[in-house]
N, C-alpha and C positions, 0 to 999 in steps of 0.2 A: 488260689488265685481265681477270680471270676473270669469267665470268658468274655471277650470284647463284645460279643453280640448281646449280652445281658445288660450292657451299659449304654446302649444306643440312645435311649430316651434321656438319660442323664447327660450324655455328651451334647445333645441338642440344646439342653438348657445352658451348658457352659459356652458353647461356641456357635450355636446356630443363630440365624437371623430371626427376627420377630416374625412369627407366623400367626395366622388367624386361628382362633379356637372357638369352640361353641360358647354361646352366651352362658353365664353362670349367675347364680343368685348372688346378690351383693357385689356385682362387678362394677368397676368404675374405670377411670383412665387417669394417667399421670400427664399433666399438661403444664407447659410453662415456656420460658424464653431464656436464651443464653445470649449475653451481650458482653461487650468490652467494658472496662472500668469507666469509659467515656460515654457509655450508653449505646454504642453502635452494635447492631445485630451481628452475631457470629453464625454464618451459614455453614452447612455441611459438618457441623460438630456431631460427634458420636455421643449419644446419651445411653448409658447402660443402666439397667436395674441391677444394682450391685448386691445389696442385702435388704432384708425386710425384718420387721419385728411386729408383734401384736400391738394393736392400738391400746389395749389394756393388759396389764400383767406382764410376765416375763415369758420369753419364747422357750418352748421345750424342744424345739429342733434348731439346728444350727442356722445362723442368720442368712447364709447363702443357699440353703437347701429348700426354700419355699419355691413352689412351681413357677412363680412369676420372675424369679431371679434368672438373669441371663437374657431376658428380652431387651431389645434395643431398637433405636431408630436414629435418624439424622435430622438435624434442624433444617428448616426451609430457608428461603431467602430472607425472611424476616427474623430469623433466629429462633423460631418457635418449634416446639416438638409436642408430640402426643404419643403415648404408649398405652395400649389397652387391648382387651380388658384385663384389669388386675383386681385382686381381692380388696374390697373396701374395708375389710376388718384389719388391714395391715397398714403400717407406715413404712415408707421405703427410703433407702439411701441410694441416690443416683450418682454414678460416676460419669463425668463429662470430660471429653478429650477433643482437642482441635489443633491442627497444625499451627505452630508458632506460639501456642499458649500453654501455660501450666495446667495440667489436669487438676480437677478439683471435684468436690462432692457437693451435692445438694442433700442436706439432712432432713429427715422427717417429711419427705414429700408425701402429700396427702391426696389420695384419689377422690376424696369427697369434696375437696376444695382445690381449684386449679391455680394457675399463675405461680407455680414454683419458678424461682428466678435465681440466676447465678451470673456474677460478673467475673469473667476470666482475666487473669493477669498474663502479660507477655512473658515469654521465657527470658531468663537473664542471660544465659549462655547459648548462642546460636551460631550456625554457619561456620563451625570450626573445621580445620582440616580433618581428613579421615583418620589420621593417626591419633587425633585427640577425641575421637568419637567412640562410644561403646554401642555396638549394635548387637541385636539378638533376635532370636525367634523361639517362641514357646510352642512346644508340641506336647500332646497328651501321650499316654503309654502306648497308643497304637499309631502314633505318627501323624495325627491330625492336628492342625493349627488350633491354638487356644486364644480366642479373642477375649478382650476385656480383662486380661490379667494385669494386676497392679504391680508395678516394679517400684518399690520404695527404697530410696537411697539412704543408707545409714551411716556411712563413713567413707573415708578416702585414704589412699596410699600415695605417698610421695617418695619415690625411690625405695629405701628400706624402712621408712617410717610410716606407721599407720595411725589414723586418728578416728576415734569412734563416732564423732559427731561434727567434725570440721568440714562442713559442706557448703556453708553460706557463701554465695557468690562464685563458688568454684564449679558447681554442677547443680542443675535444677533438682528439686527434691524427689520427683517421681515421674514415671512414664506409664503409658497404658498400651498394651499390645492391640494391634488392629485386627481386621478380619483375617489377615494372613498369619496372625500370631506374631507379627514383627514389631519391634520397637527400637528406639535409639535414644541416647543421652549424650549431649555435647558437654565436654569438660574443658577447663582451662589447660594450658599446655604443660603445667607442672605435674598434673595428676597421672599416675601410672595405672591405678585401678580404683574401682569403687566397690564397696560391699553393699549388697542389695537384699531385701526381702521380697520374694516373689509370692504374691497372693492370688492364685487362680481360684475361680469358683468351682466347687465340686471336686477339686484335686488337692493334694497335700501342699502346704506352704513349704517354701524352700529358701534358705539363706546361703549366699555364696559371694565370692569375689569375682568380678568381671574386669578383665584388663582392657585398657584403651587400645584402639588401633586394631582390634580383632572382632571378628563376627562369631557370635556364640550361639550354638544350637543347643537349646535347653529342653531336655525331655523331663517332663513332670511325672509324678507318680500318683497312684490312686490313694495311697495312704492306708492307715489302720483306723478301725473304729474302736474307741474305748468306751465301755459301758459299765453300768453298775447301779446300785440302789442305796440311797441314804436312809438310815433308820435312826430313831431316837427312842431308846427304851423299847425297842422292837416294833415301833410304829413308823410308818412312812413319813418322810419330811418333804412336803411339796413346795414348789416355787422357790427353791434354794439354788443359787448359782454355783455351779461346779466349774472350776477353772484349772488350766494347766499351763505350766511354763517349763522350759528345758532346765535340767539340772546344771548343765554347762552354762556359765555366765559370761564366758569370753565373748566380747562384742560381735565378733564375726560369725558366731554360730548361735547366739542366744535368740530364742523365739518365745513369744507369749501371745496372749489374745485369743486362746482357745477357751471358749466359754459356752455354757448352755444351762438352762434351768431344769430342775427335776419336775416330773409330771405329778399327777394326783397320787400316784403310787410310790412316789419317791425315786422313780427310775430316771436315768439320764443316759444319753448317747452322744458322744463326741466323734463325728466322722472326720475323715481326711486328715488324721494326725500323722506327721512324718513317721515312717517306719524305722525300726532299728535305732531308736533314740530313747534316752533316759529323761523322764519328766518328773516333776512334782505335781501332784493333784491335790486340790484344797478347796475349801469353801471361803467365802468372803466374810471378814470380821464384821463389817457394818450390817450385814443382813442377819447374822446369827446372834446378835446381842440380846434380843428379846428372849430367845430360848436359852441363853447362857450355855451354849454348846458350840462345838467347832469340829471340823475335820482337819486335824493337824496335817501339814504337808506330807503326803504319802508318796513314796517312790514308785514309779510305774515305768517299766521298760516295754516299749512297743515291739511287736514281733515283725514278721515278714509282711510285705505289701499285700493288701487285699484281705487281711485277716481281721478278726474281731477279738479284742482282749476284754473279756467280761470279768470284772473285778468282784462280782457278787455283791453281797450285803456289806455295807460300810457303816458301822455304828459310830455315831457322833459321840464325842467325849466332852466332859465339862470344860467350859472356857473360864478365863480368869480376868481379874482387873489389875491394873497397875495404877495406884493412887499415890501421889506424892507432891513435892514442892521443888521449885528451883530456888536455891539459896545463894545469895551473893556474899562473898567473904567480907566485904567492907560494910555489911549491914544494910545496904541499899535495897530498894524495891525493884525487882526485875521489871523492865519496861514491857509494854504490850508486845508479845512475840509469840511465835508458834512452836509447838513441840511436835516432832515427827516420830512415829513408831512404825517400824516396818518388820516384816518377817524375813529372816535370812534366806529361807528356802522356798519362798513364794513371792509372786509379784502382787503383794497386798500390803496396804499401809493405812494409817490413820494420821490426820493432822488436826490438832486442836490448839486453841489460843489459851495462854495462861490466864488465870483469874488475877484480880488485882493484887492478891497476896502471894502470887507466884505458884499457886496450886494448880494441879491438873489431874485428870482421871481418864484412863483408857479402859474400855470394856470390850468383852468378846474376844479376848486374846487367847490363842491356843497355847498349850505347853509346848514351847518351841524356842529355837534360837531367834532372838529378836535384836533390833538395834533401836536406840533412842537418840535423837539429835535435837540440839537446841543451840542457837547462836545469838549471843548478845554482844553488840559492838563493844570492843575494848576489854572483853572477858574471854577466858578460856576454861575448859573443863580441868579442874585441878586434879592433882595426884591423890587426893583423898577419896576419889571415886574408884572403888576396886575394879570396876568394869570399864574403865576408861580405855577407849580405842586410841592407842598412841600413834597409829598410822593415819587417822582421819580426825582432824580437829573438830570439836563440837559434838562428838559421837561417843556413845557407850554401847557395848555389845555384850551379850551373855544369854544364858538359857533361863527361860521362865519356867518354874516348876510348880507354881501355885499363886494364889492371890498375894499381891504386894501392897502393903499399906504403909503410909508415911515414907515413901521412897524418896530419898534426898539426892538431888543432882546439885553438886557444889561447884560454883564458878568463882574464879578469882581473876583479878585484873592482870592483864598481860597479853602478849602475843603468843602464838602457838609455841609449844616446847620444841627445842632443837631436836633434830632427828636422832642424835647420839644420846639423848637422855631417855630415862624411863627404865622399865624392867627388862629382863632377858627376853630374847626373841619369842620364846614360847608364851609369854604373857602379854605381848604387845597388842594382840587382838584376842581377848579372852572369850571367844564366842561360845565355847563349850562349858564354861564355868557358870555356876548359878548366879543369877542376877541379884546383886545386893546394892543397897543405897550407901551413900557416903556416911561415915560416922564423924560427927562434928565434935 
C-alpha cells in the first residue's frame, strides 16, 4: 500500500479547487455558458473538468488521469465560466452540476474554440420527505472529501423486488458530489433503495445499493493498476484499445467502461481498477479487424488495494469471420433488419444490416462464446437452429471455434415458443457448444 503522503498531488487533482499554475506551451482555456432550456443563465453552477482525450488518436493514459482533470470553477451571474490554463492538445469532457437541475456533460469541449454551451434540465423528483431521500458523502482512503464524483443510478428496489433499469420518473438518473463530498437523490415514496455506480476521478469505481431515508458515508478506495503488453507475432501492437468488465454480470455488481489504448511499444496501464474483483480483459473487435487478430476475453483477478497486476506479454490470436444468411421458412425475403453479434464474456458487440438477400458477415470475432440476435416481426428462431437460445427469443448462442461460412439462421412464422417446449434444461442455452448453422 502506498503511503498517503505520496498521493497528495493526485488527491489535489481529485478534490482540490482550481489553482493557478505556471504558463505552459500550448495552453488554452475552457470557456462557455450554462443556461436553462429556456435560455436563462444558471449562476453558481459547478463546472468540473471530468475527463480528457487526445485531439488526435487514442489516449494511452486513463481519461481521468490527465493533469487538467479535476480543475473546476463556478459560473458567474451570466452563467458563464472559464477554466484554464489547460492543454490545447486535448479535448475535454466537462461535468456540470447546479441545485435543482439534472447534472449533465459537455462533450468535446475545445480549449482552442470557446463558447461551450449546455442547457440544464430541471430535476423531475424534488423536495421529498427525508425518508424518501438518499443522502451520502464520498471520502477518499484517508478520510478527505471527494468532490466531483459522479453517482449514476442504475436500478431501483421496491420492497423485495429489484429492477435493473426501472428508474424513469422515480428518481433522477445521477448526482454529483460537492466540495464537501456530499450528494443527495430524491426518490418517489415507493422506492426502498437504489443501486448506483460511483465514479470518482483518480479512485476506484464502486457499485452498491443505497437505502432511502439513510445517510451513507462511503469510503472509496485507491484501486489496483492492471498493466501488460500486446504483441502480434512478437511485435508490439500500438493504438489498440484494451478494455475490462467484471465477470459477474448480476446488475447490482456489474461494472464496465475500463478502457485505455496501448502505446507505441504495445504497453497499457489501467489504473484505479476495483480490488479483489474478477474481470475479463479483451480487445475491441472493430479495431482489430484489419489485423485479423484478437485478444479473447482473458480472466483477471485483481489483488489487494494499491498494488499493480502486471500481466506481462499478451500474444494476440487469429480472429475469425461469421458469414451467413437469414432464411425465412415461407421463402420470403427478410426485410431490412439488423443482426447483433456479442461476446458472452466481454462488453463488446457488432451490429450490421442484412443485405437484400438476407446475407451478413461479421469479421474480427475471437474464438469465444458468442450470441447472435435477429428479430423479424411475425417470425421466431426455429428449432432447426441447433444453437437456439430457448430462454431468449430471437437469439442463438454457442462457441465460435473457427471461420463460419454459409451460416444459416432459420426463422419461421409464429410467436415465441412456450416455456415448457424445447430440449432438456442443459441444452436450453447451449453457450459452450460449437456454433453451427441450421440444416435445411
